N, C-alpha and C positions, 0 to 999 in steps of 0.2 A: 350364308346369305356373303353373298361375293364382294371382298372387298377393293370398295371406288375411290377409297379415302384421296388416292394418290394423285387423282382427275381434276385436272383446270378444269374451268369454264370456256376459257378458249379451245380446249379438248374437245370439247363434248361432239357428236355426230348419232346418227336416230340407229347406226351398225344394226344390231338385229330384231329393234326393236319393232315393232307392227301394229301396236297400239291404236296409231292414230287410223289404221285400217281396219281396225277391228271394232270398237268403240261407238267413237260418232256415228248421226245420223250424215248421209253426204248427201244432198239431195240431187245435186247436179249428176250424180251414177245411182239413185233408185237403190241409192243403200241404207239399208233402216241400221239400227244403233244395233251395236252386240251382236252383228253381223260381217260374218271376216267380207272385205271388198273382194269380184269377182278378179280382181287387177292382182292381188295382193298373194304371197305365197308365207304363212304365217313362219316369223323368224328370220323370214330372207330378206320380203323387201315385196315392191313394187314392181309387174311387171310390163304396167303403160308408164313408167314414169317419166317418159318424154314428150309424153300428151295428156300426161295427168290434168284434170280440169284444176280451172282458177282455184278453187276453194280450197284443193292438194295443195300446191303450189305456194299462196298465201299462209298457208300454218305453218307454225312453231311451235311446241307445248311450252311450257312455260319454261321446263328445266332448262330449254336448248335455247330460250330465247332471253331467260332476266338470270343473271347468276347471283340475286340473293339464293338458288332454293340450294341448297345443297347436295352432293352425294347422294344421299340416302335416296333420294328423290330421283336417281335416275330411274326412268322407267320398266326395265330391262328386272331392277332391283325391287322397286314398288308394289309393280305390279298396277298402278293408275298413271293416267294421264291428267293432267291438269292444266287447264287456259283462264286469261282472263275472260271475261265478255261486260263490257262496262264495270258499274259496281261491281257484277258478278263475279266471285272464282268458285268454277267451276271446276270438279271431281271426277273424272269418271271413274269410274273400279272394273278391273277386271275384272268376273262373272267368275272365274275360275278361281277367285282368289279372294273370296266376298269380303272377310273381316279384316283382313290387311290392314284399310283403312283405320280400323280400330287400336290399333298396335302402337306402343309406341317404339321411336319417334316421332309422326306420323300426326297419331289423335294430337299430341298436347301440340303440333306446332300447328297444326290446323285452326287448332281452335284460339288460338297466339292469333292465328290473321282475320281471326271472325273477328275476336275483339278490338285490334288494329282498325278495322273495315270500317267497322258499324258509326262512328261517328261521323262519318263522311257518306253514311246510307249504302253503303257494301258490305257483303255476307257470302256465305261458303257458303256451299251446296255439294253433293255428292250423290254419284246417281251408284245403285249394283243392280245394274238388269234396268227391272222394272221400278224397283226401290228406291224415292229419294229423301233424300235426310238435309235439313239446313242443320247448319253448325252453330253451335251458340259460344262464344266466346267465353272467355272466366270474368 
């Protein structure tokens, strides 16, 4: 695993990550989940960046938008894309690395976040392809 511990939150950028162009479904582009967007070149980026739809313009994964996510959550390292939807923390796992989320430090951190969110009605849900699992906090 690459050492990304020296990157600060303010230095974060998408770089070669294209998980948000691959893992979620994007209705505006008629793009199903786990299918690379027709405008994306894997590990390079969007070929229609200037004309991308609002959904894409407005989206930032948790690693990009929340400094509480450590360097190990860099999507190019963890092979996951995390984002919040109301009380739900959604984790989309790259199907090419289906069990990565169950490894440490990821699984323990997801369980902790689930436990912290539960009193307010929040929860953590993980999608790996067509499989869905709710993470139970400790």
